[in-house]
VOBA-1610 file (N, C-alpha, C; in pm, whole numbers, padded with zeros to 5 digits, always signed):
BEGIN
Unk-01636+04932-01001Unk-01644+05011-00938Unk-01624+05149-00969Unk-01722+05276-00961Unk-01686+05375-00962Unk-01560+05414-00882Unk-01482+05531-01017Unk-01357+05617-00904Unk-01438+05686-00806Unk-01358+05778-00750Unk-01386+05864-00661Unk-01406+05998-00720Unk-01361+06058-00834Unk-01437+06180-00931Unk-01588+06133-00970Unk-01571+06047-01038Unk-01738+05951-01067Unk-01838+05981-00935Unk-01752+05947-00836Unk-01900+05933-00717Unk-01944+06048-00696Unk-01813+06155-00701Unk-01816+06326-00655Unk-01904+06395-00783Unk-01920+06319-00892Unk-02046+06401-01007Unk-02162+06329-00994Unk-02174+06186-00945Unk-02323+06139-00939Unk-02354+06217-00796Unk-02263+06256-00714Unk-02319+06295-00582Unk-02399+06449-00596Unk-02345+06533-00701Unk-02367+06654-00766Unk-02569+06666-00759Unk-02555+06509-00847Unk-02685+06547-00888Unk-02795+06482-00786Unk-02728+06362-00698Unk-02791+06387-00545Unk-02832+06489-00509Unk-02760+06571-00437Unk-02759+06690-00399Unk-02856+06771-00472Unk-02846+06757-00592Unk-02949+06859-00669Unk-03082+06812-00632Unk-03114+06675-00670Unk-03222+06638-00612Unk-03305+06644-00506Unk-03224+06607-00411Unk-03282+06600-00241Unk-03315+06765-00164Unk-03227+06842-00260Unk-03270+06976-00243Unk-03363+07069-00280Unk-03403+07000-00414Unk-03525+07107-00516Unk-03659+07116-00438Unk-03700+07270-00474Unk-03828+07249-00411Unk-03914+07227-00481Unk-03996+07134-00434Unk-04079+07053-00545Unk-04255+07107-00488Unk-04240+07187-00344Unk-04397+07214-00300Unk-04374+07342-00243Unk-04484+07418-00165Unk-04498+07578-00140Unk-04437+07564+00005Unk-04331+07501+00100Unk-04310+07486+00198Unk-04227+07624+00249Unk-04151+07680+00119Unk-04147+07854+00147Unk-04166+07914+00007Unk-04257+07960+00015Unk-04396+08009-00090Unk-04342+08132-00143Unk-04346+08146-00253Unk-04281+08281-00325Unk-04326+08402-00223Unk-04217+08509-00220Unk-04249+08597-00092Unk-04221+08588+00051Unk-04235+08451+00071Unk-04201+08421+00223Unk-04072+08475+00232Unk-03967+08414+00148Unk-03829+08424+00168Unk-03820+08525-00056Unk-03689+08558-00007Unk-03656+08643-00142Unk-03626+08536-00235Unk-03604+08398-00191Unk-03511+08344-00284Unk-03562+08181-00304Unk-03517+08103-00395Unk-03557+07982-00349Unk-03459+07967-00229Unk-03559+07929-00151Unk-03491+07886-00019Unk-03364+07779+00037Unk-03458+07685+00013Unk-03367+07579+00022Unk-03275+07554-00069Unk-03272+07536-00190Unk-03170+07545-00290Unk-03063+07613-00266Unk-03113+07773-00206Unk-02981+07866-00175Unk-02908+07852-00056Unk-02992+07752+00041Unk-02901+07728+00128Unk-02801+07594+00109Unk-02831+07505-00011Unk-02762+07431-00021Unk-02673+07449-00119Unk-02665+07591-00195Unk-02537+07638-00190Unk-02480+07671-00187Unk-02495+07729-00053Unk-02438+07811+00030Unk-02320+07691+00123Unk-02369+07586+00156Unk-02291+07465+00227Unk-02222+07449+00089Unk-02237+07405-00030Unk-02164+07352-00152Unk-02051+07482-00152Unk-02068+07559-00132Unk-01971+07711-00163Unk-01834+07654-00012Unk-01904+07638+00092Unk-01822+07620+00229Unk-01743+07531+00197Unk-01803+07359+00190Unk-01754+07287+00183Unk-01667+07230+00061Unk-01680+07279-00045Unk-01639+07267-00164Unk-01639+07136-00245Unk-01776+07062-00214Unk-01760+06944-00256Unk-01934+06927-00251Unk-01996+06809-00318Unk-02109+06798-00285Unk-02093+06747-00122Unk-02249+06795-00062Unk-02249+06705+00080Unk-02295+06604+00092Unk-02351+06511+00018Unk-02338+06374+00031Unk-02239+06294+00002Unk-02152+06325-00082Unk-02045+06296-00140Unk-01925+06279+00002Unk-01929+06422+00053Unk-01858+06439+00164Unk-01861+06358+00278Unk-01971+06352+00327Unk-02081+06288+00428Unk-02006+06152+00463Unk-02077+06084+00309Unk-02002+05938+00306Unk-01889+05896+00271Unk-01804+05971+00251Unk-01675+06003+00231Unk-01604+05919+00364Unk-01634+06076+00458Unk-01599+06089+00588Unk-01654+05954+00628Unk-01747+05911+00662Unk-01822+05828+00722Unk-01754+05671+00673Unk-01688+05676+00594Unk-01634+05541+00499Unk-01497+05555+00611Unk-01428+05638+00589Unk-01280+05661+00666Unk-01260+05653+00798Unk-01419+05706+00883Unk-01399+05700+00981Unk-01453+05566+01083Unk-01606+05515+01037Unk-01666+05445+01070Unk-01585+05288+01014Unk-01536+05209+01160Unk-01481+05127+01152Unk-01581+04985+01204Unk-01566+04862+01165Unk-01678+04763+01171Unk-01669+04719+01342Unk-01788+04775+01408Unk-01833+04768+01585Unk-01814+04891+01600Unk-01815+04993+01581Unk-01782+05116+01619Unk-01963+05190+01636Unk-01970+05232+01743Unk-02125+05346+01719Unk-02108+05464+01656Unk-02216+05500+01613Unk-02228+05616+01543Unk-02400+05671+01635Unk-02392+05788+01654Unk-02483+05849+01752Unk-02531+05928+01684Unk-02650+05954+01654Unk-02763+06001+01582Unk-02871+06086+01704Unk-02879+06190+01641Unk-02963+06275+01736Unk-03094+06334+01645Unk-03219+06329+01684Unk-03343+06341+01610Unk-03413+06391+01697Unk-03593+06423+01652Unk-03655+06417+01722Unk-03729+06568+01704Unk-03821+06615+01678Unk-03882+06790+01668Unk-04040+06747+01702Unk-04063+06871+01804Unk-04211+06843+01843Unk-04290+06944+01808Unk-04396+06927+01730Unk-04464+07066+01672Unk-04573+07083+01789Unk-04547+07229+01817Unk-04644+07296+01913Unk-04759+07303+01944Unk-04806+07295+01773Unk-04950+07341+01762Unk-04997+07224+01799Unk-04937+07086+01780Unk-05027+06958+01807Unk-04954+06904+01938Unk-04889+06917+01988Unk-04779+06855+02121Unk-04731+06741+02038Unk-04730+06699+01927Unk-04684+06520+01896Unk-04509+06599+01810Unk-04482+06454+01815Unk-04348+06428+01714Unk-04384+06459+01550Unk-04309+06479+01502Unk-04307+06479+01367Unk-04206+06369+01276Unk-04283+06354+01144Unk-04251+06227+01041Unk-04098+06283+01034Unk-04082+06385+00988Unk-03918+06419+00977Unk-03822+06412+01064Unk-03744+06349+01051Unk-03623+06302+01109Unk-03600+06184+01175Unk-03668+06115+01234Unk-03674+05950+01279Unk-03678+05912+01165Unk-03778+05865+01086Unk-03776+05796+00960Unk-03620+05800+00848Unk-03582+05913+00837Unk-03409+05952+00794Unk-03333+05894+00858Unk-03322+05907+01018Unk-03254+05814+01089Unk-03256+05672+01107Unk-03331+05590+01065Unk-03367+05489+01057Unk-03291+05414+00965Unk-03334+05488+00815Unk-03328+05443+00682Unk-03140+05459+00705Unk-03090+05527+00775Unk-02919+05556+00763Unk-02867+05456+00846Unk-02953+05416+00956Unk-02834+05340+01081Unk-02851+05205+01001Unk-02982+05152+00925Unk-02955+05055+00811Unk-02892+05062+00735Unk-02841+05135+00695Unk-02755+05176+00593Unk-02584+05169+00660Unk-02579+05216+00756Unk-02454+05182+00842Unk-02399+05064+00869Unk-02510+05020+00909Unk-02542+04888+00993Unk-02503+04795+00882Unk-02526+04791+00761Unk-02505+04653+00629Unk-02423+04737+00546Unk-02354+04831+00549Unk-02243+04878+00475Unk-02109+04879+00523Unk-02134+04962+00701Unk-01996+04956+00731Unk-02010+04857+00886Unk-02116+04797+00875Unk-02113+04722+01017Unk-02084+04788+01110Unk-02214+04916+01136Unk-02185+05011+01260Unk-02247+04979+01344Unk-02255+05014+01467Unk-02381+05015+01609Unk-02468+05173+01613Unk-02564+05146+01626Unk-02626+05330+01637Unk-02693+05303+01768Unk-02686+05431+01810Unk-02748+05462+01928Unk-02813+05648+01880Unk-02963+05645+01923Unk-02972+05737+01880Unk-03056+05808+02029Unk-03038+05973+01971Unk-03072+06059+02150Unk-03152+06101+02081Unk-03288+06122+02216Unk-03393+06238+02136Unk-03445+06279+02303Unk-03554+06309+02274Unk-03663+06293+02405Unk-03725+06190+02458Unk-03806+06232+02577Unk-03862+06094+02572Unk-03985+06071+02544Unk-04061+06149+02491Unk-04193+06147+02439Unk-04204+06101+02290Unk-04021+06101+02259Unk-04039+06064+02113Unk-03999+05922+02086Unk-03949+05879+02232Unk-03904+05693+02214Unk-03987+05636+02064Unk-04087+05654+02102Unk-04228+05543+02034Unk-04171+05564+01900Unk-04162+05696+01863Unk-04143+05676+01738Unk-04050+05682+01674Unk-03916+05705+01744Unk-03797+05679+01741Unk-03800+05492+01678Unk-03858+05482+01808Unk-03841+05286+01758Unk-03929+05234+01671Unk-04082+05298+01614Unk-04099+05251+01487Unk-04074+05227+01363Unk-04015+05404+01385Unk-03918+05443+01253Unk-03815+05309+01256Unk-03764+05266+01351Unk-03669+05134+01346Unk-03692+05029+01275Unk-03800+04999+01374Unk-03895+04866+01328Unk-03920+04886+01185Unk-03972+04957+01127Unk-04000+04998+00960Unk-03912+04990+00887Unk-03744+05004+00960Unk-03645+04946+00830Unk-03612+04809+00877Unk-03621+04745+00964Unk-03575+04619+01002Unk-03493+04611+01105Unk-03487+04697+01176Unk-03394+04679+01297Unk-03479+04651+01419Unk-03425+04642+01542Unk-03446+04620+01665Unk-03378+04679+01774Unk-03499+04748+01819Unk-03443+04874+01954Unk-03461+04747+02064Unk-03319+04785+02089Unk-03290+04693+02237Unk-03230+04784+02340Unk-03202+04714+02467Unk-03098+04784+02526Unk-02986+04833+02487Unk-02942+04950+02550Unk-02846+05018+02516Unk-02665+04889+02460Unk-02655+04819+02579Unk-02541+04683+02595Unk-02586+04675+02461Unk-02680+04606+02476Unk-02675+04518+02351Unk-02667+04534+02195Unk-02745+04632+02222Unk-02721+04736+02048Unk-02597+04793+02034Unk-02489+04792+02080Unk-02358+04833+02062Unk-02302+04722+02071Unk-02325+04584+02046Unk-02283+04464+02043Unk-02344+04393+01937Unk-02483+04414+01886Unk-02489+04322+01797Unk-02555+04353+01678Unk-02560+04349+01557Unk-02613+04369+01424Unk-02719+04391+01446Unk-02773+04509+01361Unk-02912+04557+01322Unk-02984+04560+01455Unk-02931+04609+01530Unk-02967+04661+01646Unk-02985+04853+01681Unk-03043+04848+01752Unk-03101+05050+01800Unk-03118+05041+01963Unk-03051+05131+01998Unk-03046+05170+02133Unk-03137+05307+02139Unk-03202+05353+02227Unk-03235+05481+02232Unk-03188+05565+02404Unk-03185+05667+02389Unk-03112+05705+02499Unk-03222+05829+02529Unk-03184+05927+02627Unk-03272+06040+02636Unk-03134+06133+02713Unk-03199+06281+02671Unk-03095+06378+02701Unk-03169+06480+02782Unk-03030+06566+02869Unk-03125+06656+02952Unk-03153+06789+02869Unk-03287+06863+02939Unk-03329+06974+02865Unk-03290+07064+02919Unk-03192+07083+03048Unk-03128+07215+03101Unk-02980+07196+03048Unk-02929+07340+02988Unk-02803+07348+02964Unk-02722+07312+03018Unk-02660+07338+03141Unk-02575+07302+03233Unk-02531+07163+03256Unk-02663+07125+03280Unk-02680+06930+03262Unk-02623+06893+03159Unk-02650+06925+03047Unk-02633+06880+02930Unk-02497+06897+02891Unk-02449+06966+02936Unk-02261+07001+02938Unk-02203+06892+02993Unk-02270+06860+03135Unk-02207+06753+03242Unk-02244+06637+03172Unk-02357+06604+03079Unk-02395+06459+03012Unk-02326+06474+02933Unk-02277+06556+02853Unk-02233+06520+02693Unk-02094+06482+02700Unk-02033+06527+02815Unk-01886+06454+02827Unk-01888+06324+02910Unk-02018+06287+02968Unk-02041+06147+03012Unk-02065+06046+02872Unk-02129+06111+02829Unk-02209+06016+02701Unk-02118+05956+02600Unk-02010+06057+02562Unk-01898+06026+02463Unk-01774+05998+02523Unk-01752+06042+02648Unk-01700+05902+02729Unk-01731+05763+02750Unk-01855+05744+02750Unk-01865+05604+02772Unk-01907+05538+02596Unk-01972+05597+02543Unk-01995+05575+02391Unk-01873+05556+02292Unk-01777+05663+02306Unk-01664+05684+02256Unk-01731+05653+02062Unk-01848+05717+02036Unk-01874+05747+01896Unk-01772+05759+01789Unk-01754+05709+01634Unk-01703+05723+01551Unk-01732+05856+01478Unk-01900+05857+01486Unk-01938+05955+01436Unk-02069+06024+01518Unk-02113+06159+01484Unk-02249+06217+01545Unk-02291+06242+01456Unk-02457+06209+01390Unk-02530+06301+01300Unk-02615+06296+01374Unk-02663+06456+01274Unk-02836+06510+01360Unk-02901+06519+01251Unk-03022+06434+01234Unk-03100+06440+01109Unk-03249+06541+01191Unk-03233+06654+01124Unk-03388+06739+01224Unk-03411+06772+01319Unk-03277+06806+01414Unk-03242+06829+01571Unk-03229+06985+01580Unk-03313+07027+01642Unk-03248+07188+01668Unk-03140+07220+01752Unk-03110+07353+01729Unk-03000+07371+01800Unk-02995+07520+01832Unk-02930+07564+01959Unk-02965+07707+02023Unk-02945+07817+01904Unk-03029+07926+01924Unk-02978+08086+01851Unk-02844+08139+01927Unk-02850+08263+01884Unk-02754+08323+01971Unk-02762+08378+02094Unk-02903+08369+02116Unk-02970+08402+02266Unk-02943+08299+02374Unk-02925+08106+02273Unk-02942+08022+02342Unk-03109+07924+02377Unk-03150+08007+02316Unk-03293+07936+02272Unk-03328+07867+02186Unk-03415+07774+02198Unk-03440+07674+02074Unk-03565+07744+02029Unk-03598+07741+01854Unk-03694+07813+01806Unk-03791+07751+01724Unk-03894+07715+01658Unk-03951+07686+01566Unk-03924+07731+01467Unk-03996+07704+01346Unk-03936+07792+01228Unk-03987+07904+01220Unk-04122+07922+01295Unk-04197+08043+01275Unk-04176+08115+01353Unk-04064+08080+01463Unk-03988+08208+01556Unk-04056+08147+01718Unk-04138+08054+01722Unk-04155+08053+01864Unk-04068+07951+01965Unk-04074+07980+02075Unk-03958+07943+02181Unk-04012+07782+02247Unk-03886+07734+02192Unk-03973+07575+02218Unk-03892+07509+02288Unk-03825+07600+02368Unk-03707+07523+02479Unk-03749+07408+02589Unk-03864+07467+02644Unk-03932+07342+02725Unk-03937+07238+02739Unk-03935+07213+02522Unk-03985+07077+02463Unk-03851+07020+02393Unk-03766+07074+02388Unk-03619+07025+02330Unk-03527+07036+02427Unk-03481+06890+02428Unk-03342+06851+02468Unk-03201+06889+02433Unk-03071+06926+02470Unk-02995+06982+02469Unk-02916+06917+02358Unk-02949+06847+02256Unk-02874+06746+02195Unk-02759+06828+02102Unk-02795+06926+02086Unk-02704+07040+02035Unk-02533+07029+02085Unk-02568+07067+02205Unk-02467+07088+02314Unk-02369+06952+02294Unk-02448+06856+02312Unk-02345+06710+02247Unk-02271+06723+02135Unk-02329+06756+02003Unk-02261+06766+01920Unk-02138+06865+01938Unk-02169+06959+01997Unk-02054+07097+02043Unk-01952+07009+02054Unk-01979+06978+02178Unk-01850+06879+02265Unk-01841+06764+02148Unk-01871+06660+02091Unk-01831+06605+01994Unk-01718+06639+01882Unk-01749+06770+01814Unk-01696+06868+01734Unk-01517+06900+01793Unk-01564+06916+01946Unk-01457+07010+02031Unk-01364+06852+02020Unk-01383+06740+02022Unk-01317+06601+02079Unk-01298+06570+01936Unk-01287+06642+01785Unk-01275+06607+01658Unk-01319+06492+01625Unk-01421+06437+01696Unk-01552+06311+01641Unk-01626+06401+01487Unk-01636+06283+01417Unk-01672+06351+01279Unk-01855+06414+01327Unk-01872+06515+01315Unk-02021+06560+01286Unk-02100+06591+01174Unk-02210+06536+01162Unk-02311+06567+01022Unk-02409+06594+01091Unk-02457+06704+00988Unk-02608+06786+00995Unk-02676+06776+00923Unk-02816+06751+00897Unk-02917+06755+00799Unk-03020+06865+00832Unk-03046+06920+00741Unk-03147+07012+00786Unk-03268+07073+00688Unk-03322+07146+00710Unk-03433+07184+00561Unk-03507+07315+00618Unk-03430+07425+00712Unk-03483+07513+00742Unk-03419+07647+00779Unk-03311+07626+00889Unk-03241+07723+00947Unk-03209+07718+01135Unk-03304+07646+01218Unk-03271+07656+01313Unk-03224+07477+01360Unk-03178+07424+01236Unk-03114+07239+01336Unk-02974+07253+01334Unk-02926+07157+01382Unk-02765+07103+01392Unk-02704+07103+01258Unk-02587+07245+01295Unk-02567+07199+01154Unk-02558+07316+01051Unk-02642+07417+01071Unk-02711+07490+01023Unk-02589+07653+01060Unk-02557+07599+01141Unk-02477+07730+01241Unk-02368+07774+01146Unk-02317+07647+01060Unk-02207+07667+00941Unk-02247+07768+00827Unk-02376+07785+00826Unk-02392+07908+00688Unk-02471+08007+00784Unk-02539+08039+00885Unk-02574+08110+00937Unk-02622+08247+00873Unk-02495+08320+00823Unk-02523+08420+00761Unk-02608+08436+00622Unk-02598+08352+00589Unk-02713+08290+00473Unk-02796+08266+00518Unk-02864+08251+00610Unk-02953+08202+00683Unk-03038+08346+00717Unk-02994+08434+00799Unk-02984+08542+00852Unk-03033+08654+00720Unk-02956+08623+00629Unk-02970+08725+00495Unk-03126+08682+00439Unk-03167+08568+00433Unk-03257+08533+00348Unk-03365+08467+00428Unk-03379+08440+00555Unk-03501+08397+00595Unk-03540+08532+00696Unk-03665+08574+00673Unk-03731+08692+00798Unk-03690+08671+00938Unk-03705+08551+00958Unk-03733+08492+01088Unk-03565+08474+01147Unk-03500+08475+01074Unk-03357+08459+01089Unk-03286+08536+01189Unk-03306+08652+01186Unk-03264+08750+01317Unk-03384+08787+01408Unk-03477+08781+01372Unk-03580+08828+01445Unk-03715+08745+01474Unk-03739+08696+01619Unk-03831+08613+01666Unk-03935+08661+01684Unk-04071+08564+01763Unk-04149+08582+01786Unk-04188+08634+01958Unk-04080+08572+01993Unk-04004+08524+02136Unk-03931+08648+02183Unk-03965+08640+02333Unk-03874+08810+02408Unk-03720+08796+02380Unk-03661+08670+02341Unk-03527+08721+02332Unk-03493+08781+02198Unk-03570+08800+02128Unk-03523+08861+01988Unk-03435+08821+01865Unk-03332+08693+01917Unk-03259+08692+01895Unk-03267+08575+01717Unk-03340+08547+01728Unk-03370+08498+01576Unk-03379+08334+01591Unk-03424+08323+01501Unk-03437+08133+01502Unk-03268+08055+01408Unk-03200+08130+01416Unk-03067+08075+01324Unk-03032+08001+01406Unk-02958+07821+01403Unk-02876+07797+01468Unk-02743+07835+01471Unk-02664+07786+01586Unk-02538+07826+01603Unk-02485+07713+01576Unk-02478+07568+01627Unk-02443+07478+01623Unk-02355+07444+01455Unk-02239+07450+01475Unk-02190+07403+01358Unk-02138+07240+01317Unk-02138+07158+01223Unk-02078+07046+01189Unk-01975+07007+01064Unk-01927+06929+01062Unk-01824+06904+01004Unk-01852+06897+00862Unk-01997+06856+00826Unk-02104+06820+00734Unk-02208+06902+00728Unk-02232+06944+00654Unk-02391+06976+00634Unk-02434+06962+00520Unk-02549+06831+00533Unk-02656+06825+00422Unk-02786+06918+00397Unk-02805+06983+00325Unk-02903+07098+00340Unk-03009+07007+00248Unk-03114+06990+00308Unk-03236+06923+00184Unk-03375+06970+00209Unk-03482+06943+00094Unk-03580+07010+00135Unk-03660+06953+00200Unk-03642+06798+00254Unk-03716+06722+00365Unk-03610+06723+00429Unk-03587+06717+00557Unk-03420+06614+00654Unk-03412+06479+00624Unk-03534+06395+00616Unk-03523+06285+00545Unk-03434+06226+00437Unk-03493+06343+00347Unk-03405+06316+00225Unk-03260+06336+00202Unk-03207+06439+00313Unk-03108+06462+00340Unk-03030+06311+00389Unk-03067+06260+00458Unk-03038+06131+00543Unk-03035+06036+00399Unk-03119+06014+00295Unk-03127+05931+00212Unk-03011+05950+00080Unk-02995+06061+00109Unk-02878+06108+00014Unk-02752+06072+00036Unk-02740+06071+00214Unk-02589+06005+00229Unk-02592+05828+00228Unk-02729+05790+00212Unk-02732+05656+00180Unk-02677+05615+00036Unk-02741+05721-00051Unk-02741+05681-00158Unk-02575+05696-00205Unk-02494+05786-00201Unk-02364+05823-00157Unk-02293+05696-00087Unk-02308+05662+00022Unk-02253+05529+00076Unk-02252+05393-00040Unk-02387+05401-00124Unk-02376+05295-00209Unk-02301+05281-00323Unk-02296+05413-00346Unk-02207+05436-00487Unk-02056+05390-00421Unk-01997+05451-00289Unk-01851+05469-00228Unk-01841+05331-00237Unk-01949+05215-00182Unk-01964+05063-00152Unk-01941+05003-00209Unk-02017+05061-00385Unk-01992+04917-00485Unk-02146+04869-00425Unk-02176+04898-00347Unk-02375+04784-00336Unk-02479+04857-00317Unk-02585+04815-00398Unk-02720+04856-00382Unk-02760+04860-00308Unk-02719+04746-00242Unk-02859+04714-00096Unk-02834+04788+00009Unk-02711+04897-00037Unk-02696+04996+00112Unk-02809+05097+00154Unk-02829+05137+00013Unk-02984+05221+00025Unk-03110+05139+00016Unk-03189+05195+00121Unk-03319+05115+00097Unk-03399+05152-00013Unk-03499+05041-00039Unk-03597+05044-00154Unk-03706+05155-00069Unk-03807+05192-00180Unk-03922+05236-00185Unk-04019+05177-00067Unk-04040+05077-00106Unk-04100+04975-00055Unk-04057+04958+00139Unk-03991+05003+00145Unk-03888+04985+00301Unk-03915+05129+00347Unk-03925+05194+00277Unk-03935+05327+00303Unk-04109+05350+00335Unk-04195+05297+00232Unk-04316+05292+00304Unk-04348+05223+00400Unk-04270+05074+00471Unk-04293+05049+00601Unk-04246+05165+00710Unk-04157+05241+00668Unk-04100+05317+00788Unk-04163+05399+00808Unk-04235+05490+00707Unk-04322+05574+00730Unk-04487+05506+00790Unk-04509+05443+00718Unk-04651+05397+00787Unk-04604+05313+00973Unk-04484+05279+00972Unk-04450+05237+01137Unk-04476+05367+01184Unk-04396+05496+01162Unk-04401+05590+01247Unk-04517+05685+01240Unk-04625+05665+01128Unk-04750+05714+01145Unk-04810+05644+01239Unk-04839+05528+01252Unk-04906+05445+01376Unk-04867+05452+01486Unk-04766+05490+01509Unk-04680+05537+01641Unk-04738+05664+01663Unk-04807+05759+01584Unk-04868+05936+01634Unk-04762+05981+01581Unk-04675+05952+01499Unk-04575+06121+01441Unk-04710+06166+01319Unk-04669+06315+01318Unk-04736+06371+01227Unk-04685+06453+01185Unk-04721+06561+01052Unk-04684+06646+01009Unk-04730+06806+00990Unk-04692+06885+00983Unk-04721+07061+01013Unk-04740+07041+00787Unk-04853+07127+00787Unk-04990+07167+00898Unk-05069+07108+00922Unk-05125+06977+00874Unk-05242+06882+00926Unk-05217+06824+00975Unk-05120+06732+01079Unk-05170+06721+01214Unk-05213+06581+01244Unk-05237+06511+01138Unk-05316+06389+01142Unk-05209+06258+01129Unk-05243+06167+01166Unk-05120+06028+01169Unk-05195+05909+01151Unk-05189+05802+01127Unk-05233+05694+01076Unk-05134+05592+01041Unk-05183+05443+01039Unk-05086+05353+00946Unk-05092+05334+00801Unk-05180+05408+00747Unk-05194+05387+00581Unk-05110+05478+00559Unk-05013+05456+00450Unk-04900+05605+00394Unk-05012+05701+00336Unk-05152+05699+00322Unk-05229+05751+00261Unk-05239+05874+00385Unk-05211+05831+00506Unk-05247+05943+00585Unk-05124+05970+00647Unk-05035+05944+00588Unk-04889+05976+00690Unk-04805+06072+00578Unk-04797+06236+00614Unk-04768+06320+00577Unk-04624+06340+00616Unk-04515+06388+00516Unk-04392+06427+00548Unk-04335+06602+00513Unk-04353+06671+00621Unk-04371+06782+00558Unk-04422+06843+00453Unk-04571+06839+00509Unk-04688+06877+00433Unk-04712+06791+00291Unk-04590+06718+00247Unk-04618+06636+00132Unk-04693+06475+00177Unk-04773+06436+00077Unk-04820+06266+00106Unk-04688+06194+00090Unk-04683+06078+00191Unk-04553+05990+00196Unk-04535+05932+00082Unk-04637+05907-00015Unk-04616+05863-00168Unk-04478+05942-00237Unk-04459+06080-00178Unk-04336+06153-00226Unk-04232+06127-00184Unk-04199+06102-00071Unk-04109+06038+00005Unk-04033+05915-00093Unk-04130+05836-00071Unk-04087+05686-00150Unk-04116+05710-00317Unk-04122+05811-00380Unk-04048+05856-00568Unk-03896+05829-00492Unk-03901+05934-00389Unk-03750+06025-00381Unk-03695+05905-00404Unk-03712+05791-00316Unk-03616+05678-00254Unk-03595+05623-00389Unk-03750+05583-00479Unk-03738+05528-00613Unk-03640+05584-00702Unk-03628+05711-00704Unk-03549+05792-00815Unk-03396+05788-00763Unk-03411+05822-00630Unk-03261+05778-00527Unk-03178+05617-00637Unk-03259+05515-00614Unk-03192+05382-00686Unk-03177+05409-00770Unk-03259+05441-00880Unk-03220+05481-01016Unk-03117+05522-01054Unk-03061+05598-01006Unk-02970+05680-01003Unk-02835+05587-00951Unk-02850+05562-00847Unk-02734+05433-00776Unk-02700+05321-00906Unk-02791+05260-00948Unk-02803+05135-01023Unk-02761+05204-01188Unk-02828+05309-01242Unk-02771+05387-01339Unk-02629+05377-01325Unk-02588+05454-01249Unk-02443+05508-01246Unk-02344+05365-01209Unk-02380+05283-01140Unk-02324+05136-01113Unk-02326+05093-01253Unk-02454+05063-01333Unk-02466+04986-01446Unk-02365+05050-01530Unk-02361+05201-01561Unk-02301+05216-01684Unk-02111+05180-01653Unk-02076+05192-01525Unk-01898+05128-01505Unk-01889+05007-01587Unk-02020+04917-01544Unk-02016+04756-01576Unk-02011+04747-01737Unk-02075+04797-01808Unk-02119+04843-01948Unk-01996+04910-01995Unk-01907+04997-01917Unk-01837+05062-01997Unk-01712+05020-02075Unk-01684+04910-02011Unk-01537+04879-02036Unk-01591+04800-02142Unk-01701+04692-02152Unk-01741+04634-02239Unk-01747+04724-02386Unk-01795+04787-02382Unk-01872+04892-02489Unk-01748+04977-02531Unk-01661+05068-02484Unk-01599+05168-02505Unk-01449+05060-02527Unk-01416+04934-02503Unk-01267+04900-02474Unk-01337+04723-02507Unk-01391+04690-02634Unk-01426+04522-02660Unk-01336+04457-02674Unk-01316+04294-02664Unk-01230+04218-02699Unk-01200+04220-02857Unk-01103+04242-02909Unk-01027+04246-03009Unk-01126+04184-03093Unk-01179+04037-03093Unk-01249+03986-03184Unk-01396+04046-03197Unk-01441+04107-03099Unk-01565+04201-03103Unk-01525+04335-03162Unk-01461+04388-03155Unk-01374+04498-03224Unk-01411+04445-03374Unk-01346+04374-03447Unk-01269+04316-03548Unk-01458+04333-03626Unk-01529+04286-03520Unk-01717+04240-03613Unk-01741+04344-03640Unk-01729+04483-03551Unk-01777+04584-03571Unk-01733+04641-03694Unk-01598+04661-03727Unk-01516+04692-03811Unk-01590+04659-03957Unk-01615+04534-03958Unk-01684+04467-04065Unk-01807+04493-04121Unk-01901+04514-03965Unk-02050+04571-04003Unk-02034+04729-04015Unk-01903+04816-04016Unk-01959+04942-04062Unk-01933+04894-04191Unk-01871+04821-04248Unk-01778+04866-04345Unk-01930+04825-04465Unk-01998+04681-04420Unk-02109+04614-04474Unk-02202+04694-04520Unk-02230+04798-04360Unk-02341+04882-04345Unk-02299+05001-04423Unk-02165+05059-04467Unk-02142+05174-04503Unk-02195+05114-04637Unk-02103+05013-04705Unk-02185+05039-04849Unk-02308+05001-04890Unk-02383+04949-04792Unk-02539+04921-04849Unk-02617+05079-04837Unk-02555+05153-04703Unk-02607+05270-04732Unk-02602+05386-04871Unk-02456+05341-04910Unk-02394+05443-05013Unk-02464+05337-05128Unk-02500+05249-05140Unk-02612+05202-05282Unk-02692+05257-05237Unk-02767+05273-05123Unk-02934+05312-05138Unk-02946+05465-05197Unk-02804+05522-05169Unk-02812+05654-05199Unk-02768+05752-05328Unk-02754+05628-05409Unk-02740+05631-05564Unk-02871+05644-05643
//
């Protein structure tokens, strides 16, 4: 099993992989720097350790068998009035990992119109969506609930939900946060408050109660990014100036205990899975590329889309995530699996290789002497 320091080193690589800019999502000239890596660096500097390592470590410490973990996810794309493929797939995969690795129970909080997308993603991951009471008792189950759009009502409901569920952790994957003016925005500066439930208020109440909160984002307007708001405001043109009358910019205000920045928010969830697999010494905690394919296909079949294309369908070739073909996300999962397996294999081989049994060491000394003699003769 890897030591704690070895896991931390491995998670450095995991963080770099999931936050690497591999496309034109933030094209040159749109922001003054390579935007997502810069935000990931800001989160690392604030947290003092790799984000995926910190998230896995805290989840392992806080979540006990039978505990409820609450997820917030779901985003409407106003251009097409449809939910997107980034968010629910990451939640489904991480919910599977927490169920399998920590024996946790999952409840997803989202908007009513996104229930079917969240359900489809969970089915793709091998989980069953059931009524809340059953989901909180039986393994491999997920419950889905909705949350108010009115902020005053949301504050009241947040207290009720946390009192009822008593979650050990709250995790947001691609879920919107209010700006300094209390308005929810798309990344391009459009007021999307009418279609965004106030899940960020639930997370703020959870943080006040010292419940573990984790956020994964890929832009600047998501739950968790409030912790590096200054960096977003500095680097992103619409951070301080949006396109709506509020004029307050798109930057999120909601902070979480851990922030995982990724090029795609789903990949943030996947990075936490990989870190958890290393921490638990269990490769199976991280889902495979085959399972990722099922998750994305089911999500696309349920009508989820990606900007700017807006298409959806049952085939992986039709399912895009943040501009990219679904195959790219599958390849990221394959790379994460290779990393996890490689680090684990190194530990298993290291003892034999670096500290061989006495008889093996004697044989090696004999071989070295024999080969050395033969080599010397060849040089004469």
